[in-house]
N, CA, C and O of each residue as an XYZ file, in Angstrom:
288
protein
N      -8.722     13.281     -9.996
C      -8.066     12.716     -8.845
C      -7.775     11.240     -9.114
O      -8.585     10.526     -9.706
N      -6.613     10.809     -8.671
C      -6.212      9.416     -8.862
C      -7.103      8.484     -8.058
O      -7.469      8.784     -6.922
N      -7.442      7.375     -8.647
C      -8.250      6.364     -7.971
C      -7.523      5.025     -7.952
O      -8.151      3.973     -7.832
N      -6.189      5.068     -8.071
C      -5.359      3.872     -8.013
C      -4.269      4.116     -6.984
O      -3.663      5.187     -6.952
N      -4.022      3.119     -6.142
C      -3.041      3.244     -5.072
C      -2.130      2.025     -5.121
O      -2.600      0.903     -5.310
N      -0.827      2.241     -4.951
C       0.118      1.147     -4.753
C       0.301      1.024     -3.254
O       0.616      2.002     -2.575
N       0.102     -0.179     -2.740
C       0.073     -0.389     -1.293
C       1.041     -1.487     -0.898
O       1.107     -2.537     -1.537
N       1.789     -1.232      0.159
C       2.646     -2.239      0.768
C       2.394     -2.228      2.264
O       2.260     -1.160      2.862
N       2.329     -3.393      2.872
C       2.042     -3.520      4.298
C       3.319     -3.945      5.015
O       4.025     -4.842      4.553
N       3.615     -3.308      6.136
C       4.802     -3.659      6.920
C       4.824     -5.153      7.200
O       3.806     -5.746      7.559
N       5.998     -5.754      7.032
C       6.152     -7.174      7.282
C       5.844     -8.049      6.080
O       6.038     -9.263      6.137
N       5.367     -7.455      4.987
C       5.052     -8.189      3.765
C       5.823     -7.513      2.631
O       5.647     -6.318      2.391
N       6.662     -8.256      1.944
C       7.490     -7.656      0.902
C       6.722     -7.308     -0.363
O       7.184     -6.490     -1.159
N       5.563     -7.910     -0.561
C       4.802     -7.678     -1.780
C       4.169     -6.299     -1.837
O       3.944     -5.653     -0.814
N       3.890     -5.868     -3.052
C       3.141     -4.631     -3.285
C       1.852     -4.986     -3.999
O       1.766     -5.994     -4.700
N       0.855     -4.141     -3.810
C      -0.478     -4.364     -4.365
C      -0.936     -3.130     -5.118
O      -0.686     -2.003     -4.691
N      -1.603     -3.344     -6.235
C      -2.218     -2.271     -7.001
C      -3.704     -2.285     -6.666
O      -4.410     -3.245     -6.974
N      -4.169     -1.221     -6.036
C      -5.569     -1.113     -5.620
C      -6.259     -0.131     -6.559
O      -5.927      1.054     -6.575
N      -7.209     -0.616     -7.331
C      -7.990      0.235     -8.234
C      -9.344      0.457     -7.569
O     -10.197     -0.430     -7.554
N      -9.522      1.638     -7.030
C     -10.722      1.932     -6.239
C     -11.978      1.915     -7.105
O     -13.005      1.374     -6.694
N     -11.907      2.503     -8.301
C     -13.089      2.522     -9.172
C     -13.501      1.109     -9.592
O     -14.688      0.785     -9.611
N     -12.519      0.273     -9.927
C     -12.822     -1.089    -10.371
C     -13.053     -2.039     -9.199
O     -13.508     -3.169     -9.379
N     -12.730     -1.560     -7.991
C     -12.865     -2.394     -6.784
C     -12.047     -3.679     -6.890
O     -12.534     -4.771     -6.599
N     -10.766     -3.517     -7.322
C      -9.878     -4.663     -7.459
C      -8.567     -4.432     -6.714
O      -8.128     -3.298     -6.522
N      -7.963     -5.531     -6.304
C      -6.634     -5.517     -5.691
C      -5.819     -6.590     -6.402
O      -6.218     -7.754     -6.450
N      -4.667     -6.190     -6.959
C      -3.862     -7.080     -7.776
C      -2.411     -7.038     -7.312
O      -1.884     -5.957     -7.049
N      -1.744     -8.212     -7.206
C      -0.309     -8.185     -6.889
C       0.431     -7.394     -7.970
O       0.100     -7.481     -9.152
N       1.429     -6.627     -7.552
C       2.149     -5.756     -8.477
C       3.582     -6.243     -8.654
O       4.304     -6.441     -7.677
N       3.982     -6.431     -9.895
C       5.372     -6.714    -10.232
C       6.013     -5.376    -10.594
O       5.558     -4.700    -11.516
N       7.055     -4.996     -9.881
C       7.686     -3.698    -10.081
C       8.718     -3.792    -11.211
O       9.643     -4.600    -11.135
N       8.565     -2.970    -12.258
C       9.535     -2.990    -13.352
C      10.909     -2.484    -12.885
O      11.002     -1.415    -12.281
N      11.954     -3.234    -13.159
C      13.312     -2.844    -12.775
C      13.697     -1.533    -13.449
O      13.288     -1.253    -14.576
N      14.485     -0.740    -12.744
C      15.004      0.500    -13.311
C      14.023      1.659    -13.334
O      14.316      2.697    -13.928
N      12.862      1.508    -12.701
C      11.864      2.579    -12.707
C      11.917      3.364    -11.396
O      12.572      2.952    -10.440
N      11.222      4.495    -11.367
C      11.116      5.267    -10.133
C      10.463      4.434     -9.030
O      10.827      4.544     -7.859
N       9.500      3.605     -9.416
C       8.842      2.747     -8.435
C       9.845      1.751     -7.856
O       9.804      1.466     -6.659
N      10.726      1.231     -8.664
C      11.761      0.309     -8.177
C      12.679      1.021     -7.182
O      13.100      0.422     -6.193
N      12.989      2.286     -7.435
C      13.821      3.055     -6.509
C      13.101      3.249     -5.178
O      13.728      3.192     -4.120
N      11.790      3.476     -5.223
C      11.012      3.622     -3.995
C      10.983      2.303     -3.224
O      11.029      2.305     -1.994
N      10.907      1.180     -3.938
C      10.920     -0.134     -3.297
C      12.244     -0.347     -2.573
O      12.262     -0.904     -1.476
N      13.352      0.088     -3.169
C      14.662     -0.030     -2.509
C      14.690      0.769     -1.214
O      15.258      0.314     -0.222
N      14.086      1.953     -1.209
C      13.971      2.746      0.019
C      13.186      1.972      1.065
O      13.565      1.939      2.235
N      12.115      1.362      0.650
C      11.267      0.579      1.557
C      12.050     -0.592      2.136
O      11.981     -0.851      3.337
N      12.788     -1.297      1.297
C      13.581     -2.440      1.750
C      14.634     -2.029      2.774
O      15.029     -2.830      3.621
N      15.087     -0.776      2.693
C      16.085     -0.259      3.634
C      15.442      0.290      4.902
O      16.130      0.833      5.766
N      14.120      0.149      5.014
C      13.424      0.605      6.213
C      12.715      1.932      6.068
O      12.120      2.423      7.027
N      12.768      2.519      4.895
C      12.123      3.806      4.677
C      10.636      3.671      4.408
O      10.123      2.582      4.147
N       9.966      4.796      4.479
C       8.540      4.875      4.173
C       8.362      5.846      3.024
O       8.959      6.923      3.023
N       7.557      5.484      2.054
C       7.322      6.318      0.889
C       5.831      6.581      0.798
O       5.043      5.656      0.598
N       5.438      7.853      0.945
C       4.022      8.229      0.898
C       3.870      9.424     -0.038
O       4.592     10.413      0.089
N       2.940      9.332     -0.969
C       2.684     10.439     -1.881
C       1.193     10.480     -2.185
O       0.622      9.490     -2.641
N       0.570     11.611     -1.937
C      -0.837     11.861     -2.245
C      -1.809     10.920     -1.543
O      -2.887     10.633     -2.063
N      -1.428     10.444     -0.369
C      -2.314      9.650      0.486
C      -2.387     10.390      1.811
O      -1.352     10.672      2.416
N      -3.594     10.712      2.277
C      -3.686     11.465      3.522
C      -4.263     10.663      4.680
O      -4.417     11.188      5.783
N      -4.582      9.394      4.438
C      -5.073      8.559      5.537
C      -4.865      7.102      5.159
O      -5.359      6.645      4.128
N      -4.139      6.382      5.985
C      -3.941      4.948      5.771
C      -3.605      4.316      7.110
O      -2.772      4.836      7.853
N      -4.239      3.211      7.420
C      -3.930      2.454      8.624
C      -3.977      0.967      8.291
O      -4.671      0.546      7.365
N      -3.242      0.194      9.044
C      -3.316     -1.260      8.919
C      -3.879     -1.774     10.238
O      -3.406     -1.389     11.307
N      -4.870     -2.628     10.169
C      -5.508     -3.174     11.370
C      -5.535     -4.698     11.272
O      -5.213     -5.272     10.231
N      -5.920     -5.334     12.360
C      -5.869     -6.794     12.423
C      -6.955     -7.482     11.604
O      -6.781     -8.634     11.208
N      -8.068     -6.807     11.343
C      -9.147     -7.430     10.578
C     -10.122     -6.369     10.075
O     -10.164     -5.247     10.581
N     -10.902     -6.752      9.067
C     -11.952     -5.858      8.569
C     -12.991     -5.616      9.657
O     -13.560     -4.528      9.744
N     -13.235     -6.613     10.475
C     -14.207     -6.470     11.567
C     -13.803     -5.334     12.505
O     -14.659     -4.591     12.986
N     -12.507     -5.198     12.765
C     -12.041     -4.109     13.631
C     -12.399     -2.752     13.046
O     -12.823     -1.845     13.762
N     -12.223     -2.624     11.732
C     -12.542     -1.350     11.066
C     -14.036     -1.074     11.155
O     -14.444      0.028     11.522
N     -14.854     -2.070     10.820
C     -16.292     -1.859     10.802
C     -16.855     -1.566     12.180
O     -17.929     -0.976     12.293
N     -16.143     -1.972     13.242
C     -16.613     -1.655     14.585
C     -15.981     -0.362     15.102
O     -16.213      0.027     16.246
N     -15.176      0.310     14.254
C     -14.639      1.624     14.613
C     -13.308      1.589     15.323
O     -12.834      2.633     15.770
N     -12.689      0.436     15.444
C     -11.394      0.327     16.150
C     -10.226      0.614     15.221
O     -10.242      0.240     14.048
N      -9.231      1.271     15.748
C      -7.971      1.498     15.049
C      -6.889      0.899     15.927
O      -6.249      1.595     16.714
N      -6.693     -0.428     15.776
C      -5.707     -1.102     16.619
C      -4.401     -1.288     15.865
O      -4.349     -1.123     14.646
N      -3.356     -1.629     16.591
C      -2.048     -1.771     15.963
C      -1.735     -3.176     15.548
O      -0.661     -3.435     15.005
């Protein structure tokens, strides 16, 4: 099973490479002309691209998560 996720948050143009096993988060530079670049173009046009992720939320703070809140 994959333990690396590419993550983008609404309102932020950057993408992040999250390596769960290594417990790292790194800014991602997308190589031009790749499938990932095509997905980024979809995102820039307002689309959402999700593959092999079954749960993801964005919240206002880590404290909200640790207290069990799922706020918008």
